[in-house]
mmCIF file of the N, C-alpha and C atoms, coordinates in Angstrom:
data_MODEL
# 
_entry.id   MODEL 
# 
loop_
_atom_site.group_PDB 
_atom_site.id 
_atom_site.type_symbol 
_atom_site.label_atom_id 
_atom_site.label_alt_id 
_atom_site.label_comp_id 
_atom_site.label_asym_id 
_atom_site.label_entity_id 
_atom_site.label_seq_id 
_atom_site.pdbx_PDB_ins_code 
_atom_site.Cartn_x 
_atom_site.Cartn_y 
_atom_site.Cartn_z 
_atom_site.occupancy 
_atom_site.B_iso_or_equiv 
_atom_site.pdbx_formal_charge 
_atom_site.auth_seq_id 
_atom_site.auth_comp_id 
_atom_site.auth_asym_id 
_atom_site.auth_atom_id 
_atom_site.pdbx_PDB_model_num 
ATOM 1   N N  . MET A 1 1  ? 122.328 114.902 143.801 1.00 0.00 ? 1  MET A N  1 
ATOM 2   C CA . MET A 1 1  ? 121.630 113.395 143.007 1.00 0.00 ? 1  MET A CA 1 
ATOM 3   C C  . MET A 1 1  ? 120.143 113.451 143.017 1.00 0.00 ? 1  MET A C  1 
ATOM 4   N N  . VAL A 1 2  ? 119.572 113.719 143.330 1.00 0.00 ? 2  VAL A N  1 
ATOM 5   C CA . VAL A 1 2  ? 118.589 114.491 142.711 1.00 0.00 ? 2  VAL A CA 1 
ATOM 6   C C  . VAL A 1 2  ? 118.127 114.890 141.718 1.00 0.00 ? 2  VAL A C  1 
ATOM 7   N N  . THR A 1 3  ? 119.037 115.695 141.321 1.00 0.00 ? 3  THR A N  1 
ATOM 8   C CA . THR A 1 3  ? 118.509 116.477 139.925 1.00 0.00 ? 3  THR A CA 1 
ATOM 9   C C  . THR A 1 3  ? 119.260 115.756 139.077 1.00 0.00 ? 3  THR A C  1 
ATOM 10  N N  . PHE A 1 4  ? 120.300 114.994 139.262 1.00 0.00 ? 4  PHE A N  1 
ATOM 11  C CA . PHE A 1 4  ? 120.875 114.328 138.409 1.00 0.00 ? 4  PHE A CA 1 
ATOM 12  C C  . PHE A 1 4  ? 119.967 112.458 137.554 1.00 0.00 ? 4  PHE A C  1 
ATOM 13  N N  . VAL A 1 5  ? 119.562 112.592 138.557 1.00 0.00 ? 5  VAL A N  1 
ATOM 14  C CA . VAL A 1 5  ? 118.132 111.454 138.731 1.00 0.00 ? 5  VAL A CA 1 
ATOM 15  C C  . VAL A 1 5  ? 117.185 111.728 137.913 1.00 0.00 ? 5  VAL A C  1 
ATOM 16  N N  . LYS A 1 6  ? 116.807 112.736 138.251 1.00 0.00 ? 6  LYS A N  1 
ATOM 17  C CA . LYS A 1 6  ? 115.869 113.515 137.187 1.00 0.00 ? 6  LYS A CA 1 
ATOM 18  C C  . LYS A 1 6  ? 115.812 114.081 135.856 1.00 0.00 ? 6  LYS A C  1 
ATOM 19  N N  . LEU A 1 7  ? 117.526 114.578 135.509 1.00 0.00 ? 7  LEU A N  1 
ATOM 20  C CA . LEU A 1 7  ? 117.758 114.652 134.213 1.00 0.00 ? 7  LEU A CA 1 
ATOM 21  C C  . LEU A 1 7  ? 117.960 113.091 133.550 1.00 0.00 ? 7  LEU A C  1 
ATOM 22  N N  . LEU A 1 8  ? 118.420 112.008 134.718 1.00 0.00 ? 8  LEU A N  1 
ATOM 23  C CA . LEU A 1 8  ? 118.532 110.962 134.078 1.00 0.00 ? 8  LEU A CA 1 
ATOM 24  C C  . LEU A 1 8  ? 117.090 110.654 133.539 1.00 0.00 ? 8  LEU A C  1 
ATOM 25  N N  . GLN A 1 9  ? 115.816 110.524 134.448 1.00 0.00 ? 9  GLN A N  1 
ATOM 26  C CA . GLN A 1 9  ? 114.810 110.347 133.632 1.00 0.00 ? 9  GLN A CA 1 
ATOM 27  C C  . GLN A 1 9  ? 114.703 111.095 132.673 1.00 0.00 ? 9  GLN A C  1 
ATOM 28  N N  . LEU A 1 10 ? 114.227 112.026 132.481 1.00 0.00 ? 10 LEU A N  1 
ATOM 29  C CA . LEU A 1 10 ? 114.362 112.938 131.242 1.00 0.00 ? 10 LEU A CA 1 
ATOM 30  C C  . LEU A 1 10 ? 114.708 112.547 129.861 1.00 0.00 ? 10 LEU A C  1 
ATOM 31  N N  . ILE A 1 11 ? 115.823 112.079 129.986 1.00 0.00 ? 11 ILE A N  1 
ATOM 32  C CA . ILE A 1 11 ? 116.699 111.360 128.976 1.00 0.00 ? 11 ILE A CA 1 
ATOM 33  C C  . ILE A 1 11 ? 116.393 110.064 128.556 1.00 0.00 ? 11 ILE A C  1 
ATOM 34  N N  . ILE A 1 12 ? 116.175 108.923 129.475 1.00 0.00 ? 12 ILE A N  1 
ATOM 35  C CA . ILE A 1 12 ? 115.152 107.891 129.221 1.00 0.00 ? 12 ILE A CA 1 
ATOM 36  C C  . ILE A 1 12 ? 113.828 108.512 128.892 1.00 0.00 ? 12 ILE A C  1 
ATOM 37  N N  . SER A 1 13 ? 112.962 109.071 128.821 1.00 0.00 ? 13 SER A N  1 
ATOM 38  C CA . SER A 1 13 ? 111.891 109.029 128.484 1.00 0.00 ? 13 SER A CA 1 
ATOM 39  C C  . SER A 1 13 ? 111.576 109.404 127.146 1.00 0.00 ? 13 SER A C  1 
ATOM 40  N N  . LEU A 1 14 ? 112.615 110.591 126.759 1.00 0.00 ? 14 LEU A N  1 
ATOM 41  C CA . LEU A 1 14 ? 112.477 110.845 125.254 1.00 0.00 ? 14 LEU A CA 1 
ATOM 42  C C  . LEU A 1 14 ? 113.549 109.797 124.592 1.00 0.00 ? 14 LEU A C  1 
ATOM 43  N N  . GLY A 1 15 ? 113.987 108.907 125.114 1.00 0.00 ? 15 GLY A N  1 
ATOM 44  C CA . GLY A 1 15 ? 114.440 107.798 124.258 1.00 0.00 ? 15 GLY A CA 1 
ATOM 45  C C  . GLY A 1 15 ? 113.580 106.698 124.257 1.00 0.00 ? 15 GLY A C  1 
ATOM 46  N N  . LEU A 1 16 ? 112.647 106.715 124.782 1.00 0.00 ? 16 LEU A N  1 
ATOM 47  C CA . LEU A 1 16 ? 111.497 105.708 124.963 1.00 0.00 ? 16 LEU A CA 1 
ATOM 48  C C  . LEU A 1 16 ? 110.161 106.275 123.962 1.00 0.00 ? 16 LEU A C  1 
ATOM 49  N N  . ILE A 1 17 ? 110.323 107.568 124.187 1.00 0.00 ? 17 ILE A N  1 
ATOM 50  C CA . ILE A 1 17 ? 109.315 107.974 123.058 1.00 0.00 ? 17 ILE A CA 1 
ATOM 51  C C  . ILE A 1 17 ? 109.761 108.122 121.491 1.00 0.00 ? 17 ILE A C  1 
ATOM 52  N N  . ALA A 1 18 ? 110.586 108.155 122.005 1.00 0.00 ? 18 ALA A N  1 
ATOM 53  C CA . ALA A 1 18 ? 111.336 108.155 120.523 1.00 0.00 ? 18 ALA A CA 1 
ATOM 54  C C  . ALA A 1 18 ? 111.396 106.379 119.697 1.00 0.00 ? 18 ALA A C  1 
ATOM 55  N N  . GLY A 1 19 ? 111.468 105.446 120.202 1.00 0.00 ? 19 GLY A N  1 
ATOM 56  C CA . GLY A 1 19 ? 112.131 104.384 120.423 1.00 0.00 ? 19 GLY A CA 1 
ATOM 57  C C  . GLY A 1 19 ? 110.942 103.655 119.850 1.00 0.00 ? 19 GLY A C  1 
ATOM 58  N N  . VAL A 1 20 ? 109.442 104.095 120.574 1.00 0.00 ? 20 VAL A N  1 
ATOM 59  C CA . VAL A 1 20 ? 108.236 103.901 120.511 1.00 0.00 ? 20 VAL A CA 1 
ATOM 60  C C  . VAL A 1 20 ? 107.558 104.377 119.398 1.00 0.00 ? 20 VAL A C  1 
ATOM 61  N N  . LEU A 1 21 ? 108.010 105.490 118.758 1.00 0.00 ? 21 LEU A N  1 
ATOM 62  C CA . LEU A 1 21 ? 107.234 106.222 117.689 1.00 0.00 ? 21 LEU A CA 1 
ATOM 63  C C  . LEU A 1 21 ? 108.295 105.405 116.173 1.00 0.00 ? 21 LEU A C  1 
ATOM 64  N N  . LEU A 1 22 ? 109.118 105.264 116.415 1.00 0.00 ? 22 LEU A N  1 
ATOM 65  C CA . LEU A 1 22 ? 110.423 104.880 115.478 1.00 0.00 ? 22 LEU A CA 1 
ATOM 66  C C  . LEU A 1 22 ? 109.122 103.254 115.141 1.00 0.00 ? 22 LEU A C  1 
ATOM 67  N N  . GLN A 1 23 ? 108.961 102.617 115.687 1.00 0.00 ? 23 GLN A N  1 
ATOM 68  C CA . GLN A 1 23 ? 108.482 100.874 115.354 1.00 0.00 ? 23 GLN A CA 1 
ATOM 69  C C  . GLN A 1 23 ? 107.464 101.207 114.682 1.00 0.00 ? 23 GLN A C  1 
ATOM 70  N N  . SER A 1 24 ? 107.073 100.259 113.753 1.00 0.00 ? 24 SER A N  1 
ATOM 71  C CA . SER A 1 24 ? 105.892 100.496 112.696 1.00 0.00 ? 24 SER A CA 1 
ATOM 72  C C  . SER A 1 24 ? 104.504 99.584  113.227 1.00 0.00 ? 24 SER A C  1 
ATOM 73  N N  . GLY A 1 25 ? 103.495 100.044 112.931 1.00 0.00 ? 25 GLY A N  1 
ATOM 74  C CA . GLY A 1 25 ? 102.418 100.233 113.117 1.00 0.00 ? 25 GLY A CA 1 
ATOM 75  C C  . GLY A 1 25 ? 102.103 98.385  112.450 1.00 0.00 ? 25 GLY A C  1 
ATOM 76  N N  . ARG A 1 26 ? 101.536 97.667  113.351 1.00 0.00 ? 26 ARG A N  1 
ATOM 77  C CA . ARG A 1 26 ? 101.385 95.821  113.502 1.00 0.00 ? 26 ARG A CA 1 
ATOM 78  C C  . ARG A 1 26 ? 100.244 95.754  113.097 1.00 0.00 ? 26 ARG A C  1 
ATOM 79  N N  . SER A 1 27 ? 98.897  96.471  113.320 1.00 0.00 ? 27 SER A N  1 
ATOM 80  C CA . SER A 1 27 ? 97.417  96.634  112.877 1.00 0.00 ? 27 SER A CA 1 
ATOM 81  C C  . SER A 1 27 ? 96.673  97.708  112.412 1.00 0.00 ? 27 SER A C  1 
ATOM 82  N N  . ALA A 1 28 ? 95.553  96.952  111.266 1.00 0.00 ? 28 ALA A N  1 
ATOM 83  C CA . ALA A 1 28 ? 95.440  97.846  110.481 1.00 0.00 ? 28 ALA A CA 1 
ATOM 84  C C  . ALA A 1 28 ? 93.734  97.605  110.172 1.00 0.00 ? 28 ALA A C  1 
ATOM 85  N N  . GLY A 1 29 ? 93.367  98.222  111.912 1.00 0.00 ? 29 GLY A N  1 
ATOM 86  C CA . GLY A 1 29 ? 91.718  97.503  112.284 1.00 0.00 ? 29 GLY A CA 1 
ATOM 87  C C  . GLY A 1 29 ? 91.467  95.973  112.835 1.00 0.00 ? 29 GLY A C  1 
ATOM 88  N N  . LEU A 1 30 ? 90.326  95.966  113.354 1.00 0.00 ? 30 LEU A N  1 
ATOM 89  C CA . LEU A 1 30 ? 90.044  94.618  113.183 1.00 0.00 ? 30 LEU A CA 1 
ATOM 90  C C  . LEU A 1 30 ? 90.699  93.245  112.805 1.00 0.00 ? 30 LEU A C  1 
ATOM 91  N N  . SER A 1 31 ? 90.857  93.683  111.797 1.00 0.00 ? 31 SER A N  1 
ATOM 92  C CA . SER A 1 31 ? 91.324  92.433  111.080 1.00 0.00 ? 31 SER A CA 1 
ATOM 93  C C  . SER A 1 31 ? 92.702  91.985  111.516 1.00 0.00 ? 31 SER A C  1 
ATOM 94  N N  . GLY A 1 32 ? 93.430  93.543  111.335 1.00 0.00 ? 32 GLY A N  1 
ATOM 95  C CA . GLY A 1 32 ? 94.772  93.101  111.211 1.00 0.00 ? 32 GLY A CA 1 
ATOM 96  C C  . GLY A 1 32 ? 94.883  92.850  112.864 1.00 0.00 ? 32 GLY A C  1 
ATOM 97  N N  . ALA A 1 33 ? 94.443  93.414  114.380 1.00 0.00 ? 33 ALA A N  1 
ATOM 98  C CA . ALA A 1 33 ? 94.626  92.871  115.543 1.00 0.00 ? 33 ALA A CA 1 
ATOM 99  C C  . ALA A 1 33 ? 94.618  91.422  115.239 1.00 0.00 ? 33 ALA A C  1 
ATOM 100 N N  . ILE A 1 34 ? 93.454  90.674  114.890 1.00 0.00 ? 34 ILE A N  1 
ATOM 101 C CA . ILE A 1 34 ? 93.939  89.406  115.383 1.00 0.00 ? 34 ILE A CA 1 
ATOM 102 C C  . ILE A 1 34 ? 94.820  88.545  114.621 1.00 0.00 ? 34 ILE A C  1 
ATOM 103 N N  . SER A 1 35 ? 94.767  88.908  113.250 1.00 0.00 ? 35 SER A N  1 
ATOM 104 C CA . SER A 1 35 ? 95.619  88.404  112.484 1.00 0.00 ? 35 SER A CA 1 
ATOM 105 C C  . SER A 1 35 ? 97.259  88.877  112.675 1.00 0.00 ? 35 SER A C  1 
ATOM 106 N N  . GLY A 1 36 ? 97.658  90.376  113.011 1.00 0.00 ? 36 GLY A N  1 
ATOM 107 C CA . GLY A 1 36 ? 99.016  90.493  114.270 1.00 0.00 ? 36 GLY A CA 1 
ATOM 108 C C  . GLY A 1 36 ? 99.351  89.866  115.334 1.00 0.00 ? 36 GLY A C  1 
ATOM 109 N N  . GLY A 1 37 ? 98.385  89.425  116.017 1.00 0.00 ? 37 GLY A N  1 
ATOM 110 C CA . GLY A 1 37 ? 99.026  88.717  117.428 1.00 0.00 ? 37 GLY A CA 1 
ATOM 111 C C  . GLY A 1 37 ? 99.244  86.752  116.855 1.00 0.00 ? 37 GLY A C  1 
ATOM 112 N N  . ALA A 1 38 ? 98.596  86.598  115.905 1.00 0.00 ? 38 ALA A N  1 
ATOM 113 C CA . ALA A 1 38 ? 98.488  85.594  115.093 1.00 0.00 ? 38 ALA A CA 1 
ATOM 114 C C  . ALA A 1 38 ? 100.287 84.820  114.457 1.00 0.00 ? 38 ALA A C  1 
ATOM 115 N N  . GLU A 1 39 ? 100.250 86.143  113.737 1.00 0.00 ? 39 GLU A N  1 
ATOM 116 C CA . GLU A 1 39 ? 101.993 86.696  112.835 1.00 0.00 ? 39 GLU A CA 1 
ATOM 117 C C  . GLU A 1 39 ? 102.910 86.170  114.287 1.00 0.00 ? 39 GLU A C  1 
ATOM 118 N N  . SER A 1 40 ? 102.488 87.074  115.150 1.00 0.00 ? 40 SER A N  1 
ATOM 119 C CA . SER A 1 40 ? 103.767 87.744  115.779 1.00 0.00 ? 40 SER A CA 1 
ATOM 120 C C  . SER A 1 40 ? 104.143 86.149  116.785 1.00 0.00 ? 40 SER A C  1 
ATOM 121 N N  . MET A 1 41 ? 102.964 85.341  117.006 1.00 0.00 ? 41 MET A N  1 
ATOM 122 C CA . MET A 1 41 ? 102.997 83.707  117.970 1.00 0.00 ? 41 MET A CA 1 
ATOM 123 C C  . MET A 1 41 ? 103.291 82.925  117.099 1.00 0.00 ? 41 MET A C  1 
ATOM 124 N N  . PHE A 1 42 ? 103.139 82.833  115.916 1.00 0.00 ? 42 PHE A N  1 
ATOM 125 C CA . PHE A 1 42 ? 103.190 81.982  114.928 1.00 0.00 ? 42 PHE A CA 1 
ATOM 126 C C  . PHE A 1 42 ? 104.198 81.892  113.600 1.00 0.00 ? 42 PHE A C  1 
ATOM 127 N N  . GLY A 1 43 ? 104.156 83.076  113.160 1.00 0.00 ? 43 GLY A N  1 
ATOM 128 C CA . GLY A 1 43 ? 104.548 83.031  111.928 1.00 0.00 ? 43 GLY A CA 1 
ATOM 129 C C  . GLY A 1 43 ? 105.968 84.584  111.600 1.00 0.00 ? 43 GLY A C  1 
ATOM 130 N N  . LYS A 1 44 ? 105.828 85.151  110.764 1.00 0.00 ? 44 LYS A N  1 
ATOM 131 C CA . LYS A 1 44 ? 106.730 86.188  110.614 1.00 0.00 ? 44 LYS A CA 1 
ATOM 132 C C  . LYS A 1 44 ? 107.770 87.302  111.813 1.00 0.00 ? 44 LYS A C  1 
ATOM 133 N N  . LYS A 1 45 ? 109.141 86.335  111.866 1.00 0.00 ? 45 LYS A N  1 
ATOM 134 C CA . LYS A 1 45 ? 109.608 87.485  113.147 1.00 0.00 ? 45 LYS A CA 1 
ATOM 135 C C  . LYS A 1 45 ? 110.450 88.304  112.632 1.00 0.00 ? 45 LYS A C  1 
ATOM 136 N N  . ALA A 1 46 ? 110.498 89.563  113.591 1.00 0.00 ? 46 ALA A N  1 
ATOM 137 C CA . ALA A 1 46 ? 110.962 90.977  113.547 1.00 0.00 ? 46 ALA A CA 1 
ATOM 138 C C  . ALA A 1 46 ? 112.447 90.492  113.069 1.00 0.00 ? 46 ALA A C  1 
ATOM 139 N N  . ARG A 1 47 ? 113.177 91.064  112.175 1.00 0.00 ? 47 ARG A N  1 
ATOM 140 C CA . ARG A 1 47 ? 114.436 90.731  111.747 1.00 0.00 ? 47 ARG A CA 1 
ATOM 141 C C  . ARG A 1 47 ? 114.956 92.430  112.126 1.00 0.00 ? 47 ARG A C  1 
ATOM 142 N N  . GLY A 1 48 ? 116.526 92.173  111.624 1.00 0.00 ? 48 GLY A N  1 
ATOM 143 C CA . GLY A 1 48 ? 117.392 93.250  112.168 1.00 0.00 ? 48 GLY A CA 1 
ATOM 144 C C  . GLY A 1 48 ? 116.859 94.653  112.838 1.00 0.00 ? 48 GLY A C  1 
ATOM 145 N N  . ALA A 1 49 ? 116.475 95.782  112.340 1.00 0.00 ? 49 ALA A N  1 
ATOM 146 C CA . ALA A 1 49 ? 115.961 96.987  112.859 1.00 0.00 ? 49 ALA A CA 1 
ATOM 147 C C  . ALA A 1 49 ? 115.254 96.732  113.838 1.00 0.00 ? 49 ALA A C  1 
ATOM 148 N N  . GLU A 1 50 ? 113.863 95.720  113.469 1.00 0.00 ? 50 GLU A N  1 
ATOM 149 C CA . GLU A 1 50 ? 112.538 96.139  114.334 1.00 0.00 ? 50 GLU A CA 1 
ATOM 150 C C  . GLU A 1 50 ? 113.311 94.927  115.528 1.00 0.00 ? 50 GLU A C  1 
ATOM 151 N N  . ARG A 1 51 ? 113.802 94.084  115.111 1.00 0.00 ? 51 ARG A N  1 
ATOM 152 C CA . ARG A 1 51 ? 114.427 93.508  116.848 1.00 0.00 ? 51 ARG A CA 1 
ATOM 153 C C  . ARG A 1 51 ? 115.093 94.581  117.548 1.00 0.00 ? 51 ARG A C  1 
ATOM 154 N N  . LEU A 1 52 ? 116.293 95.032  116.869 1.00 0.00 ? 52 LEU A N  1 
ATOM 155 C CA . LEU A 1 52 ? 116.821 95.988  117.937 1.00 0.00 ? 52 LEU A CA 1 
ATOM 156 C C  . LEU A 1 52 ? 115.918 96.918  118.143 1.00 0.00 ? 52 LEU A C  1 
ATOM 157 N N  . LEU A 1 53 ? 115.214 97.153  117.293 1.00 0.00 ? 53 LEU A N  1 
ATOM 158 C CA . LEU A 1 53 ? 114.279 98.833  118.043 1.00 0.00 ? 53 LEU A CA 1 
ATOM 159 C C  . LEU A 1 53 ? 113.743 97.946  118.876 1.00 0.00 ? 53 LEU A C  1 
ATOM 160 N N  . GLU A 1 54 ? 112.775 96.930  118.989 1.00 0.00 ? 54 GLU A N  1 
ATOM 161 C CA . GLU A 1 54 ? 111.698 96.244  119.700 1.00 0.00 ? 54 GLU A CA 1 
ATOM 162 C C  . GLU A 1 54 ? 112.716 96.090  121.452 1.00 0.00 ? 54 GLU A C  1 
ATOM 163 N N  . ARG A 1 55 ? 114.484 95.534  120.933 1.00 0.00 ? 55 ARG A N  1 
ATOM 164 C CA . ARG A 1 55 ? 114.940 95.262  122.218 1.00 0.00 ? 55 ARG A CA 1 
ATOM 165 C C  . ARG A 1 55 ? 115.041 96.248  123.228 1.00 0.00 ? 55 ARG A C  1 
ATOM 166 N N  . VAL A 1 56 ? 115.547 97.759  122.240 1.00 0.00 ? 56 VAL A N  1 
ATOM 167 C CA . VAL A 1 56 ? 115.862 99.303  122.654 1.00 0.00 ? 56 VAL A CA 1 
ATOM 168 C C  . VAL A 1 56 ? 114.973 99.238  123.285 1.00 0.00 ? 56 VAL A C  1 
ATOM 169 N N  . THR A 1 57 ? 113.711 99.369  123.293 1.00 0.00 ? 57 THR A N  1 
ATOM 170 C CA . THR A 1 57 ? 112.560 100.014 123.735 1.00 0.00 ? 57 THR A CA 1 
ATOM 171 C C  . THR A 1 57 ? 111.950 99.050  125.146 1.00 0.00 ? 57 THR A C  1 
ATOM 172 N N  . SER A 1 58 ? 112.689 98.005  125.140 1.00 0.00 ? 58 SER A N  1 
ATOM 173 C CA . SER A 1 58 ? 111.998 97.281  126.287 1.00 0.00 ? 58 SER A CA 1 
ATOM 174 C C  . SER A 1 58 ? 113.033 97.182  127.434 1.00 0.00 ? 58 SER A C  1 
ATOM 175 N N  . ILE A 1 59 ? 114.326 97.585  126.693 1.00 0.00 ? 59 ILE A N  1 
ATOM 176 C CA . ILE A 1 59 ? 115.708 97.964  128.104 1.00 0.00 ? 59 ILE A CA 1 
ATOM 177 C C  . ILE A 1 59 ? 115.151 99.259  128.212 1.00 0.00 ? 59 ILE A C  1 
ATOM 178 N N  . LEU A 1 60 ? 114.894 100.661 127.393 1.00 0.00 ? 60 LEU A N  1 
ATOM 179 C CA . LEU A 1 60 ? 114.282 101.926 128.155 1.00 0.00 ? 60 LEU A CA 1 
ATOM 180 C C  . LEU A 1 60 ? 113.126 101.758 129.189 1.00 0.00 ? 60 LEU A C  1 
ATOM 181 N N  . ALA A 1 61 ? 112.375 101.195 128.458 1.00 0.00 ? 61 ALA A N  1 
ATOM 182 C CA . ALA A 1 61 ? 111.076 100.740 129.525 1.00 0.00 ? 61 ALA A CA 1 
ATOM 183 C C  . ALA A 1 61 ? 111.388 100.418 130.628 1.00 0.00 ? 61 ALA A C  1 
ATOM 184 N N  . LEU A 1 62 ? 112.356 99.351  130.861 1.00 0.00 ? 62 LEU A N  1 
ATOM 185 C CA . LEU A 1 62 ? 112.552 98.677  132.249 1.00 0.00 ? 62 LEU A CA 1 
ATOM 186 C C  . LEU A 1 62 ? 113.684 99.616  132.877 1.00 0.00 ? 62 LEU A C  1 
ATOM 187 N N  . ALA A 1 63 ? 114.572 100.453 132.148 1.00 0.00 ? 63 ALA A N  1 
ATOM 188 C CA . ALA A 1 63 ? 115.482 101.808 132.817 1.00 0.00 ? 63 ALA A CA 1 
ATOM 189 C C  . ALA A 1 63 ? 114.477 102.670 133.544 1.00 0.00 ? 63 ALA A C  1 
ATOM 190 N N  . PHE A 1 64 ? 113.272 102.844 132.671 1.00 0.00 ? 64 PHE A N  1 
ATOM 191 C CA . PHE A 1 64 ? 112.598 103.856 132.994 1.00 0.00 ? 64 PHE A CA 1 
ATOM 192 C C  . PHE A 1 64 ? 111.814 103.576 134.346 1.00 0.00 ? 64 PHE A C  1 
ATOM 193 N N  . ILE A 1 65 ? 111.138 102.777 134.204 1.00 0.00 ? 65 ILE A N  1 
ATOM 194 C CA . ILE A 1 65 ? 110.661 101.847 135.527 1.00 0.00 ? 65 ILE A CA 1 
ATOM 195 C C  . ILE A 1 65 ? 111.690 101.953 136.803 1.00 0.00 ? 65 ILE A C  1 
ATOM 196 N N  . ALA A 1 66 ? 112.444 101.636 136.592 1.00 0.00 ? 66 ALA A N  1 
ATOM 197 C CA . ALA A 1 66 ? 113.845 101.123 137.836 1.00 0.00 ? 66 ALA A CA 1 
ATOM 198 C C  . ALA A 1 66 ? 114.104 102.470 138.450 1.00 0.00 ? 66 ALA A C  1 
ATOM 199 N N  . ASN A 1 67 ? 114.425 103.619 137.360 1.00 0.00 ? 67 ASN A N  1 
ATOM 200 C CA . ASN A 1 67 ? 114.574 104.827 137.569 1.00 0.00 ? 67 ASN A CA 1 
ATOM 201 C C  . ASN A 1 67 ? 113.776 105.760 138.317 1.00 0.00 ? 67 ASN A C  1 
ATOM 202 N N  . ALA A 1 68 ? 112.048 105.620 138.012 1.00 0.00 ? 68 ALA A N  1 
ATOM 203 C CA . ALA A 1 68 ? 111.329 106.129 138.337 1.00 0.00 ? 68 ALA A CA 1 
ATOM 204 C C  . ALA A 1 68 ? 111.040 105.767 140.195 1.00 0.00 ? 68 ALA A C  1 
ATOM 205 N N  . ILE A 1 69 ? 111.622 104.428 140.356 1.00 0.00 ? 69 ILE A N  1 
ATOM 206 C CA . ILE A 1 69 ? 111.308 103.598 141.719 1.00 0.00 ? 69 ILE A CA 1 
ATOM 207 C C  . ILE A 1 69 ? 112.908 104.256 142.819 1.00 0.00 ? 69 ILE A C  1 
ATOM 208 N N  . VAL A 1 70 ? 113.634 104.782 141.632 1.00 0.00 ? 70 VAL A N  1 
ATOM 209 C CA . VAL A 1 70 ? 114.936 105.104 142.720 1.00 0.00 ? 70 VAL A CA 1 
ATOM 210 C C  . VAL A 1 70 ? 114.276 106.856 143.176 1.00 0.00 ? 70 VAL A C  1 
ATOM 211 N N  . LEU A 1 71 ? 113.881 107.024 142.110 1.00 0.00 ? 71 LEU A N  1 
ATOM 212 C CA . LEU A 1 71 ? 113.641 109.027 141.904 1.00 0.00 ? 71 LEU A CA 1 
ATOM 213 C C  . LEU A 1 71 ? 112.520 109.088 143.676 1.00 0.00 ? 71 LEU A C  1 
ATOM 214 N N  . THR A 1 72 ? 111.694 107.697 143.829 1.00 0.00 ? 72 THR A N  1 
ATOM 215 C CA . THR A 1 72 ? 110.566 107.803 144.531 1.00 0.00 ? 72 THR A CA 1 
ATOM 216 C C  . THR A 1 72 ? 111.261 107.703 145.986 1.00 0.00 ? 72 THR A C  1 
ATOM 217 N N  . VAL A 1 73 ? 112.254 106.747 145.901 1.00 0.00 ? 73 VAL A N  1 
ATOM 218 C CA . VAL A 1 73 ? 112.991 106.514 147.165 1.00 0.00 ? 73 VAL A CA 1 
ATOM 219 C C  . VAL A 1 73 ? 113.804 107.994 147.717 1.00 0.00 ? 73 VAL A C  1 
ATOM 220 N N  . LEU A 1 74 ? 114.520 108.845 146.639 1.00 0.00 ? 74 LEU A N  1 
ATOM 221 C CA . LEU A 1 74 ? 115.211 109.416 147.366 1.00 0.00 ? 74 LEU A CA 1 
ATOM 222 C C  . LEU A 1 74 ? 114.289 111.111 147.271 1.00 0.00 ? 74 LEU A C  1 
ATOM 223 N N  . LEU A 1 75 ? 112.896 110.934 146.811 1.00 0.00 ? 75 LEU A N  1 
ATOM 224 C CA . LEU A 1 75 ? 112.601 111.969 147.270 1.00 0.00 ? 75 LEU A CA 1 
ATOM 225 C C  . LEU A 1 75 ? 111.567 112.264 148.429 1.00 0.00 ? 75 LEU A C  1 
ATOM 226 N N  . SER A 1 76 ? 111.654 111.020 149.111 1.00 0.00 ? 76 SER A N  1 
ATOM 227 C CA . SER A 1 76 ? 110.737 110.552 150.171 1.00 0.00 ? 76 SER A CA 1 
ATOM 228 C C  . SER A 1 76 ? 111.045 110.541 151.396 1.00 0.00 ? 76 SER A C  1 
# 
């Protein structure tokens, strides 16, 4: 059981790394950081593949945290 959870954690972490690396950058220095935050709140919405990639990354992050908790409980 522990081996399966560890393997699942490895697969989730690799998927999470890939999801983060595939996302496009949002800022180009200090001015990009300020305007990027305003754009995400008020303006330009993510479309298509960007939105899907954000959702997949969020789901994988939650799965990573939940799986880490389960792994901690199993190992203690």
